[in-house]
C-alpha positions as CSV (number, residue, x, y, z in Angstrom):
1,M,0.0,0.0,0.0
2,K,1.3,3.5,-0.8
3,P,2.0,5.7,2.2
4,F,0.0,8.6,0.9
5,L,-3.2,6.5,0.9
6,L,-2.9,6.2,4.7
7,L,-3.0,10.0,5.2
8,P,-6.8,10.3,5.0
9,A,-7.2,7.6,7.6
10,A,-4.7,9.2,9.9
11,V,-6.3,12.6,9.5
12,T,-9.8,11.2,10.2
13,A,-8.5,9.4,13.3
14,L,-6.7,12.5,14.7
15,A,-9.7,14.8,13.9
16,G,-11.8,12.8,16.4
17,A,-9.1,12.6,19.1
18,P,-10.1,15.7,21.1
19,A,-13.5,14.3,21.9
20,F,-11.9,11.6,24.1
21,A,-10.7,14.3,26.5
22,Q,-14.1,14.1,28.2
23,A,-16.7,11.4,28.2
24,A,-20.4,11.8,27.4
25,G,-22.3,13.4,30.3
26,Q,-19.4,15.6,31.4
27,W,-19.8,18.4,28.9
28,Q,-21.3,21.5,30.6
29,K,-21.9,23.7,27.5
30,P,-22.2,23.1,23.7
31,E,-19.3,25.5,23.3
32,Q,-17.0,23.1,25.2
33,I,-17.9,20.3,22.7
34,W,-17.3,22.7,19.8
35,T,-13.9,23.8,21.1
36,A,-12.7,20.3,22.0
37,S,-14.1,18.3,19.2
38,C,-15.2,20.5,16.2
39,S,-13.1,23.7,16.1
40,Y,-9.9,22.0,15.1
41,C,-11.2,21.3,11.6
42,H,-14.2,23.6,11.3
43,E,-12.2,26.8,12.2
44,Q,-9.0,25.9,10.3
45,D,-10.4,25.7,6.8
46,F,-10.0,21.9,6.8
47,A,-13.7,21.5,7.0
48,P,-16.5,24.0,6.2
49,E,-17.5,26.6,8.8
50,L,-20.9,25.6,10.1
51,R,-21.8,28.6,12.2
52,G,-23.8,31.3,10.6
53,R,-25.3,29.1,7.9
54,N,-28.6,28.5,9.6
55,L,-28.3,24.8,9.2
56,P,-31.2,22.9,10.8
57,A,-30.3,21.3,14.0
58,E,-32.1,18.1,12.9
59,A,-29.7,17.8,10.0
60,I,-26.5,18.3,12.1
61,A,-27.1,15.5,14.7
62,P,-27.2,12.6,12.2
63,I,-24.0,13.7,10.5
64,V,-22.2,14.0,13.8
65,R,-23.4,10.5,14.8
66,Q,-22.7,8.8,11.5
67,G,-19.7,10.8,10.2
68,V,-19.0,11.7,6.6
69,P,-15.9,11.2,4.5
70,G,-13.1,13.1,6.2
71,M,-15.0,13.4,9.5
72,P,-15.3,10.7,12.1
73,A,-18.5,9.6,13.8
74,F,-18.9,10.7,17.4
75,H,-20.5,8.0,19.5
76,P,-22.9,8.3,22.5
77,S,-20.0,7.4,24.7
78,E,-18.2,10.6,23.6
79,I,-21.2,13.0,23.2
80,N,-24.5,11.8,24.5
81,D,-27.9,12.5,22.8
82,R,-28.8,15.4,25.1
83,E,-25.4,17.0,24.5
84,L,-25.6,16.4,20.8
85,A,-29.0,18.0,20.6
86,G,-27.6,21.0,22.5
87,L,-24.6,21.2,20.2
88,S,-26.8,21.0,17.1
89,R,-29.0,23.8,18.3
90,W,-26.0,25.9,19.3
91,I,-24.4,25.5,15.8
92,S,-27.7,26.2,14.1
93,A,-28.3,29.4,16.1
94,S,-24.7,30.7,16.2
95,P,-23.7,33.7,14.1
96,A,-20.9,33.4,11.6
97,P,-17.5,34.1,13.3
98,A,-15.7,37.3,12.5
99,A,-13.5,37.1,9.4
100,K,-9.9,36.0,10.0
101,K,-7.2,38.5,9.5
102,K,-4.6,37.3,7.0
């Protein structure tokens, strides 16, 4: 197998790593989940910015649970259903972040 083919798998595995810092049921605010589990990719131009797009919360939760190419699935042991519902609502209602200075 060619080494460059392993890169997507490694990136996917590392992208989900911050979620293991806390177990489900220990998150106090949706912002904590975002910062620990989502912001690494979604604020660094690796994945699309989700805030400020008025995405329906009902559409966000299944993607987080099932994952998509390039994004790992987050299981109930990492983010429980209540926390995921809160995170989905928070993303849906959040304004777009200020533009980055280059």
